[in-house]
MARBA-3410 file (N, C-alpha, C, O; in Angstrom, 1 decimal):
133
7.7,-4.8,0.1,7.9,-6.1,0.6,9.1,-6.3,1.4,10.2,-5.8,1.1 ~ 9.0,-7.1,2.6,10.0,-7.1,3.3,11.3,-7.9,2.7,11.1,-8.7,1.7 ~ 12.4,-7.7,3.2,13.6,-8.4,2.7,13.7,-9.6,3.7,13.6,-9.5,4.9 ~ 14.0,-10.6,3.0,14.2,-12.1,3.8,15.6,-12.2,3.9,16.5,-11.9,3.0 ~ 15.9,-12.7,5.2,17.3,-13.0,5.7,17.3,-14.4,6.4,16.5,-14.8,7.2
18.2,-15.1,5.9,18.4,-16.4,6.5,19.7,-16.5,7.3,20.8,-16.3,6.8 ~ 19.5,-17.0,8.7,20.7,-17.1,9.5,21.2,-18.2,9.4,20.5,-19.2,9.3 ~ 22.6,-18.2,9.3,23.5,-19.4,9.5,23.7,-19.9,11.1,23.3,-19.1,12.0 ~ 24.2,-21.0,11.3,24.3,-21.3,12.7,25.3,-20.2,13.4,24.9,-19.6,14.4 ~ 26.5,-20.0,12.8,27.4,-19.2,13.6,27.0,-17.7,13.6,27.6,-16.9,14.3
26.1,-17.3,12.8,25.6,-15.8,12.9,24.8,-15.6,14.1,24.7,-14.5,14.6 ~ 24.1,-16.7,14.5,23.1,-16.7,15.7,24.1,-16.7,17.1,23.6,-16.4,18.2 ~ 25.4,-17.1,16.9,26.3,-16.8,18.0,26.8,-15.4,18.3,27.3,-15.1,19.4 ~ 26.6,-14.5,17.1,27.1,-13.3,17.4,26.7,-12.3,18.7,27.5,-11.7,19.4 ~ 25.4,-12.3,18.9,24.9,-11.6,20.1,25.6,-12.0,21.4,25.8,-11.1,22.2
25.9,-13.3,21.7,26.4,-13.7,22.9,27.9,-13.5,22.7,28.6,-13.4,23.7 ~ 28.5,-13.5,21.7,29.9,-13.4,21.6,30.4,-12.0,21.5,31.3,-11.7,22.2 ~ 29.6,-11.1,20.6,30.0,-9.8,20.5,29.0,-8.6,20.9,29.3,-7.4,20.8 ~ 28.0,-9.0,21.4,27.1,-8.1,22.0,26.3,-7.3,20.9,25.6,-6.3,21.2 ~ 26.4,-7.7,19.8,25.6,-7.1,18.6,24.2,-7.6,18.4,24.0,-8.8,18.3
23.1,-6.7,18.5,21.8,-7.2,18.2,21.6,-7.4,16.8,21.3,-6.4,16.0 ~ 21.7,-8.7,16.3,21.6,-8.9,14.8,20.3,-8.6,14.2,20.2,-8.5,13.0 ~ 19.2,-8.5,15.0,17.9,-8.2,14.3,17.8,-6.7,13.9,17.6,-6.3,12.8 ~ 18.1,-5.9,15.0,18.2,-4.4,14.8,19.2,-3.9,13.9,18.9,-3.0,13.1 ~ 20.3,-4.5,13.9,21.5,-4.2,13.1,21.2,-4.5,11.5,21.5,-3.8,10.6
20.6,-5.7,11.5,20.2,-6.2,10.1,19.1,-5.2,9.4,19.3,-5.0,8.2 ~ 18.2,-4.7,10.0,17.3,-3.7,9.6,17.9,-2.3,9.4,17.5,-1.6,8.5 ~ 18.9,-2.0,10.3,19.6,-0.7,9.9,20.4,-0.8,8.6,20.3,0.1,7.7 ~ 21.2,-1.8,8.4,21.9,-2.1,7.3,21.2,-2.1,5.9,21.6,-1.5,4.9 ~ 20.1,-2.8,6.0,19.2,-3.1,4.9,18.3,-2.0,4.6,17.9,-1.8,3.4
18.1,-1.1,5.6,17.2,0.0,5.6,15.7,-0.4,5.2,15.1,0.3,4.3 ~ 15.2,-1.4,5.7,14.0,-1.9,5.3,13.4,-2.8,6.4,14.1,-3.0,7.3 ~ 12.1,-3.3,6.3,11.7,-4.1,7.2,12.2,-5.6,6.7,12.2,-6.0,5.5 ~ 12.7,-6.4,7.7,13.2,-7.6,7.4,12.5,-8.7,8.0,11.9,-8.6,9.1 ~ 12.4,-9.9,7.2,11.9,-11.2,7.8,12.9,-11.9,8.1,13.8,-12.0,7.3
13.0,-12.5,9.1,14.0,-13.5,9.6,13.8,-14.9,9.6,12.8,-15.3,10.2 ~ 14.8,-15.7,8.9,14.5,-17.2,9.0,15.6,-17.9,9.4,16.7,-17.4,9.4 ~ 15.3,-19.2,9.8,16.5,-20.2,9.9,16.0,-21.4,9.1,14.8,-21.4,9.0 ~ 16.6,-22.3,8.7,16.3,-23.5,8.1,16.2,-24.6,9.2,16.8,-24.4,10.3 ~ 15.5,-25.8,9.0,15.6,-26.8,9.9,16.9,-27.5,9.9,17.2,-28.3,10.8
17.6,-27.2,8.8,19.1,-27.8,8.8,19.9,-27.3,9.8,20.6,-28.0,10.5 ~ 19.7,-25.8,10.0,20.5,-25.2,10.9,20.0,-25.6,12.3,20.9,-25.9,13.1 ~ 18.9,-25.6,12.5,18.4,-26.0,13.8,18.9,-27.5,14.3,19.1,-27.7,15.5 ~ 19.0,-28.3,13.2,19.7,-29.7,13.4,21.1,-29.8,13.6,21.6,-30.6,14.4 ~ 21.8,-28.7,12.9,23.3,-28.5,13.0,23.5,-28.1,14.5,24.5,-28.6,15.1
22.7,-27.4,15.2,22.8,-26.8,16.5,22.7,-28.0,17.5,23.5,-28.1,18.4 ~ 21.6,-28.7,17.2,21.3,-30.0,18.0,22.6,-30.8,18.1,23.2,-31.1,19.1 ~ 23.0,-31.2,16.7,24.3,-32.0,16.6,25.5,-31.5,17.5,26.1,-32.2,18.3 ~ 25.8,-30.2,17.3,26.8,-29.5,18.1,26.6,-29.6,19.5,27.6,-29.8,20.2 ~ 25.4,-29.5,20.0,25.3,-29.4,21.4,25.4,-30.9,22.0,25.7,-31.1,23.2
25.3,-31.9,21.2,25.6,-33.2,21.7,27.1,-33.6,21.7,27.4,-34.8,22.1 ~ 28.0,-32.8,21.3,29.3,-33.2,21.3,30.2,-31.8,21.7,31.4,-31.7,21.3 ~ 29.8,-31.0,22.4,30.5,-29.7,22.8,30.6,-29.7,24.2,30.0,-30.5,24.9 ~ 31.5,-28.7,24.7,31.8,-28.5,26.1,30.7,-27.7,26.5,30.0,-27.1,25.7 ~ 30.5,-27.7,28.0,29.4,-26.9,28.5,29.3,-25.6,28.1,28.2,-25.1,27.9
30.4,-24.8,28.0,30.5,-23.4,27.8,29.9,-23.0,26.3,29.2,-22.0,26.1 ~ 30.2,-24.1,25.5,29.7,-23.8,24.1,28.2,-24.1,24.0,27.4,-23.5,23.3 ~ 27.9,-25.1,24.8,26.4,-25.6,24.8,25.6,-24.5,25.3,24.4,-24.5,24.8 ~ 25.9,-23.7,26.1,25.3,-22.5,26.6,25.0,-21.5,25.6,24.0,-20.8,25.5 ~ 26.2,-21.4,24.8,26.1,-20.5,23.6,25.1,-21.0,22.5,24.3,-20.2,21.9
25.1,-22.3,22.2,24.2,-23.0,21.3,22.7,-22.9,21.8,21.8,-22.6,21.0 ~ 22.5,-23.0,23.1,21.1,-22.8,23.6,20.7,-21.5,23.4,19.6,-21.3,22.9 ~ 21.5,-20.4,23.6,21.2,-19.1,23.3,21.0,-18.8,21.9,20.2,-17.9,21.7 ~ 21.6,-19.5,20.9,21.4,-19.4,19.6,20.1,-20.0,19.2,19.5,-19.5,18.2 ~ 19.5,-21.0,19.9,18.3,-21.7,19.7,17.2,-20.7,20.1,16.2,-20.5,19.3
17.4,-20.1,21.2,16.5,-19.1,21.6,16.2,-17.9,20.5,15.0,-17.7,20.2 ~ 17.4,-17.4,20.0,17.3,-16.5,19.0,16.5,-17.0,17.8,15.6,-16.4,17.2 ~ 16.9,-18.2,17.4,16.2,-18.9,16.4,14.7,-19.0,16.5,14.1,-18.9,15.4 ~ 14.1,-19.1,17.6,12.7,-19.0,18.0,12.1,-17.7,17.5,10.9,-17.7,17.2 ~ 12.9,-16.6,17.3,12.3,-15.4,16.8,12.2,-15.4,15.3,11.8,-14.4,14.7
12.6,-16.4,14.7,12.6,-16.6,13.2,11.5,-17.6,12.8,11.1,-18.5,13.5 ~ 11.2,-17.3,11.4,10.4,-18.3,10.8,11.2,-19.6,10.4,12.4,-19.4,10.0 ~ 10.8,-20.8,10.4,11.4,-21.9,10.0,11.2,-22.3,8.7,10.1,-22.3,8.3 ~ 12.2,-22.6,7.8,12.1,-23.1,6.5,12.5,-24.5,6.5,13.6,-24.8,6.9 ~ 11.5,-25.3,6.0,11.8,-26.6,5.9,12.3,-27.0,4.5,11.5,-27.2,3.7
13.5,-27.2,4.2,14.2,-27.2,2.9,14.7,-28.7,2.7,14.7,-29.2,1.6 ~ 15.2,-29.3,3.7,15.7,-30.7,3.6,17.0,-30.7,3.0,17.4,-29.7,2.3 ~ 17.7,-31.7,3.0,19.0,-31.7,2.2,18.9,-32.9,1.4,18.4,-34.0,1.7 ~ 19.5,-32.5,0.2,19.6,-33.6,-0.8,20.7,-34.5,-0.7,21.5,-34.2,0.2 ~ 20.8,-35.6,-1.4,22.0,-36.5,-1.0,23.3,-35.7,-1.3,23.4,-35.0,-2.3
24.4,-35.8,-0.3,25.6,-35.3,-0.5,25.7,-33.8,-0.4,26.7,-33.2,-0.8 ~ 24.6,-33.2,0.0,24.5,-31.7,0.2,24.9,-31.4,1.6,24.4,-32.2,2.5 ~ 25.6,-30.3,2.0,25.9,-29.9,3.2,24.9,-28.9,3.6,24.1,-28.5,2.8 ~ 25.0,-28.4,5.0,24.1,-27.4,5.5,24.3,-26.1,4.6,23.4,-25.6,4.0 ~ 25.7,-25.8,4.4,25.9,-24.6,3.6,25.4,-24.7,2.3,24.8,-23.7,1.8
25.5,-25.9,1.7,25.0,-26.0,0.3,23.5,-26.0,0.1,22.9,-25.7,-0.9 ~ 22.8,-26.4,1.3,21.2,-26.1,1.3,20.9,-24.6,1.5,19.9,-24.1,1.0 ~ 21.6,-24.0,2.3,21.5,-22.3,2.4,21.6,-21.7,1.0,20.7,-21.1,0.6 ~ 22.9,-22.1,0.3,23.1,-21.4,-1.0,21.9,-21.9,-2.1,21.5,-21.2,-3.0 ~ 21.4,-23.1,-1.9,20.2,-23.4,-2.9,18.9,-22.6,-2.7,18.3,-22.0,-3.6
18.6,-22.6,-1.3,17.4,-21.9,-0.8,17.6,-20.4,-1.1,16.7,-19.8,-1.7 ~ 18.6,-19.8,-0.9,18.9,-18.3,-1.2,18.8,-18.1,-2.6,18.2,-17.1,-2.9 ~ 19.4,-18.9,-3.5,19.5,-18.7,-5.0,17.9,-18.8,-5.5,17.4,-17.9,-6.3 ~ 17.2,-19.8,-5.0,15.8,-20.1,-5.5,14.7,-19.2,-5.0,13.7,-19.1,-5.6 ~ 15.0,-18.5,-3.8,13.9,-17.9,-3.2,14.4,-16.3,-2.9,13.7,-15.5,-2.3
15.5,-15.9,-3.4,16.1,-14.6,-3.2,16.1,-14.1,-1.7,15.5,-13.1,-1.2 ~ 16.8,-15.0,-1.0,17.1,-14.7,0.6,18.6,-14.0,0.5,19.4,-14.2,-0.4 ~ 18.7,-13.2,1.6,20.1,-12.7,1.9,20.6,-13.8,3.0,19.8,-14.1,3.8 ~ 21.8,-14.4,2.9,22.3,-15.1,3.8,23.2,-14.5,4.9,24.2,-13.9,4.4 ~ 23.0,-14.6,6.2,23.6,-13.9,7.2,24.7,-15.0,7.8,24.3,-16.0,8.4
25.9,-14.9,7.6,27.0,-15.8,8.1,28.2,-15.0,8.4,28.5,-13.9,7.9 ~ 28.9,-15.7,9.3,30.3,-15.2,9.5,31.4,-16.1,9.0,32.5,-15.9,9.3 ~ 31.0,-17.3,8.3,31.9,-18.3,7.6,32.4,-18.0,6.4,31.7,-17.9,5.3 ~ 33.8,-17.7,6.4,34.4,-17.1,5.1,34.2,-17.9,4.1,33.9,-17.4,3.0 ~ 34.4,-19.3,4.2,34.3,-20.1,3.0,32.8,-20.1,2.4,32.6,-20.0,1.2
31.7,-20.1,3.3,30.5,-19.9,2.9,30.3,-18.6,2.1,29.6,-18.6,1.1 ~ 30.9,-17.5,2.5,30.6,-16.2,2.0,31.4,-16.2,0.7,30.9,-15.5,-0.2 ~ 32.4,-16.9,0.4,33.0,-17.0,-0.8,32.0,-17.7,-1.8,31.9,-17.2,-3.0 ~ 31.3,-18.8,-1.4,30.7,-19.6,-2.1,29.3,-18.9,-2.6,28.7,-19.1,-3.7 ~ 28.8,-18.1,-1.5,27.6,-17.3,-1.8,27.9,-16.3,-2.9,27.1,-16.1,-3.9
29.1,-15.5,-2.7,29.4,-14.4,-3.8,29.5,-15.2,-5.1,29.1,-14.8,-6.2 ~ 30.1,-16.3,-5.1,30.1,-16.9,-6.6,28.8,-17.2,-7.1,28.7,-17.2,-8.3 ~ 27.9,-17.6,-6.3,26.5,-17.8,-6.6,25.6,-16.6,-6.7,24.4,-16.8,-6.8 ~ 26.3,-15.4,-6.7,25.6,-14.1,-6.7,24.4,-14.1,-5.8,23.3,-13.8,-6.3 ~ 24.6,-14.4,-4.5,23.8,-14.4,-3.2,24.3,-13.2,-2.4,25.5,-13.1,-2.1
23.4,-12.4,-2.1,24.0,-11.4,-1.2,24.2,-11.9,0.3,23.5,-12.8,0.7 ~ 25.0,-11.4,1.0,25.6,-11.9,2.3,25.6,-10.7,3.2,26.1,-9.6,2.9 ~ 25.1,-11.1,4.3,25.2,-10.1,5.7,26.3,-10.6,6.5,26.3,-11.8,6.9 ~ 27.2,-9.9,6.8,28.3,-10.4,7.7,28.8,-9.4,8.7,28.6,-8.2,8.6 ~ 29.5,-10.0,9.8,30.0,-9.2,11.0,31.3,-8.4,10.5,32.2,-9.0,10.1
31.4,-7.0,10.7,32.5,-6.2,10.6,33.1,-5.9,11.8,32.3,-5.7,12.7 ~ 34.3,-5.9,12.1,35.2,-5.4,13.1,34.5,-5.9,14.5,34.6,-5.2,15.5 ~ 33.9,-6.9,14.5,33.1,-7.5,15.8,32.3,-6.6,16.4,32.2,-6.6,17.6 ~ 31.7,-5.6,15.5,30.8,-4.7,16.2,29.5,-4.3,15.2,28.5,-3.8,15.7 ~ 29.5,-4.5,14.0,28.6,-4.1,13.2,28.4,-4.9,11.8,29.4,-5.6,11.3
27.2,-4.9,11.4,26.9,-5.6,10.0,27.1,-4.9,8.9,27.0,-3.6,8.9 ~ 27.5,-5.7,7.8,27.5,-5.1,6.6,27.0,-6.1,5.6,27.0,-7.3,5.7 ~ 26.5,-5.5,4.5,25.9,-6.3,3.2,26.9,-6.4,2.1,27.4,-5.3,1.7 ~ 27.2,-7.6,1.6,28.1,-7.9,0.6,27.2,-8.2,-0.7,26.5,-9.2,-0.7 ~ 27.2,-7.5,-1.5,26.2,-7.6,-2.8,25.1,-6.5,-2.9,24.8,-5.9,-2.0
24.6,-6.4,-4.1,23.7,-5.3,-4.4,22.3,-5.5,-3.9,21.7,-6.5,-4.1 ~ 21.9,-4.6,-3.2,20.4,-4.5,-2.8,19.4,-4.6,-3.9,19.5,-3.7,-4.7 ~ 18.5,-5.6,-3.9,17.5,-5.6,-5.2,16.5,-4.9,-4.7,15.5,-4.7,-5.4
END
């Protein structure tokens, strides 16, 4: 059975910023076939950021959107007073996803929730935090 990985917004920026192929690198680290996902809340966050960013960052966000097109979309919605990060934690806990993020605060919350995290190390390779199930 494939391993399921959800990308956070900032993780989708890794290829353009650091030249790391997040898809093949995730499969290398996890040593299995991986199914990649984004939530519609992440896609909405990218749209919101594009509306209030400088042109150089808008180009990065557009690149992130193209990468997201290679993923399946999960329609999770946000419950009242829930952030995008909270929705990622909820989905990951309920359906056994690994969350891919570079956000240190989110990583901490995910570890506290016993959710595995895929993250960037030394700006060049990915690493898994948590036990492979």
